[in-house]
N, C-alpha and C positions, 0 to 999 in steps of 0.2 A: 608687482605691485601685488601688495593683497585687500580682499575684499572683506570689508569690516560691515558688521549690523548692529550700528549702536541700540538698536533699539532692544537688544536682547541687555546690554549689558547693563547694569548696575550705577549707583553711584560709586564716586572714590571713597566716598565715605563709609558707606555700608559695610565697613569690616565688625561684625560682630565679634565677641570675646567665647573661646570653646566656653561649655559648660562646665564648673568646676567639676575636676574628679582627675584619675591618671588616665596617662597616656603612653603608649610604646611610641617612642621615638627615635630618630636615625640624628645624630647632632651634624646637621648638614653646614654649619658654616663656623667659624671661629674669629672674631676679629680684634687683633690687638692692640689696645691704647690704653690711657690712662687716667684716673681718676679726677676732680678738679683737682685733690689736693699734689697728684704727680705720682700716686702709686701705681704700677702696674695694675692692668683691668684687663676682662675679657670679656666682648659682647658674645652672644653663642645665641644661634638659630638653629632650634630642631625643628625637625619636620615630621608630622605624625605619621607613622607607619603603617598603622592598621585601623582600619573600623569606621564607621559613618564618616568621619571627620580624616579619614588620609586624606595630606597632601597639604593641609595646613601647619599654618608656621606658631614654636612659644618661643618668644625671646625671653633671655636674661642675660645678668651679667653676674660675673665673678669678679670680686677685689683680689690681690693678694697681697691681704694685710693681716698682721697677728690678728685682731680682732671676728675677722672671716676664716679666717683661713680651716676651720672647723665644717665649713660648706664645701671648700674649697675639694678637702679630701672625700668627704660623701661624696661627689660628682665625679670624683676621680675611681674611686671603689667601686659604685653605681655602673661606671663606665667601662668596668675590668681590669683596672692599671695598679699598677702597688699603689699605696696610700697606706705607707709607714716609712717610718729611716727620711734620709733626703733622697729626694728625687728632681731631676733637672727634667720641668715640663713644658714640650712644647705642643702647640696648635695640631699638627701633625700624627700626633701618640694620639688624639681623645677626636678629631675630625673622622667620621662616616661609623663611629660608634655606637650602640642601642643601649636604651636603658631605660625606665619609665620616668614618666616627670611626671608632677602630681600639682594640679591649681587650680587658684580659688579665683574670683571673678572679684573686683576690684575697681575703684574709677580714679579719676585723674582730669587737673584742669588741663583742655586743649588749648589752643593758642587763641582761642577766639573765650577764653573764661569761662566756660561751660565743663560740666561734670561729665565725663564719659567712661564707658564702663571699656575695662580691659582685662586680660588677665596678667596673675601673678604668680609666679616659682616661690611656693613656700620655699622657707629659710630649711627647713631639710626635707626639702619635694625629690630627691632622687634616690631611685631605688634600683638594682639590678633588675636589667631585661628577665623575665621567669624562664627556665629552661624549655627547651624545644617540648619536650613532652608534656609542662604545666601548658605552655598555649594550646596547643592541641586540644587539651581536656576543657581549655575554658569554653562556653558557648557565646562569650562576646557578651561587653554592655555597653553603653553608648559613650561613658564619660563622665554619668550624669553623679549625681548627687553623692550616689553610694560610692565612699571610697575605697571599699572593697572590689569594688566593679573594675577590670582592665577593660579598654577596648577592644579586642582583638580574640 
């Protein structure tokens, strides 16, 4: 039986968003679903791979609609997959791959009607992960306001 010290546990509502910036992430999970209009959509869960926020999650969605296919292409290219011609894409092809994810801080109305801060991946918010030699040379940032800093 686990021994738990609830005195050290914060509230379940203490999930503050990550600072705006760019984060090296591993795509940890892909959930296949559909949009309200019935189009295929994937819910993505990225895990920050390095830096001060390592282990935190960034969530996003990509829909497979004509309007959003440019974003799917950017995601595939950032993850190192073929992003031209006709491709049969499966979650298994992208899970576990790494890329940089750029987020900003936005707000949404929660179930209590209050505005709550959250992270939002920008439409063009996916970039290839830096090569190992580039990452080794980087002194690391914190993912803060400077969009050129990468937190690793």
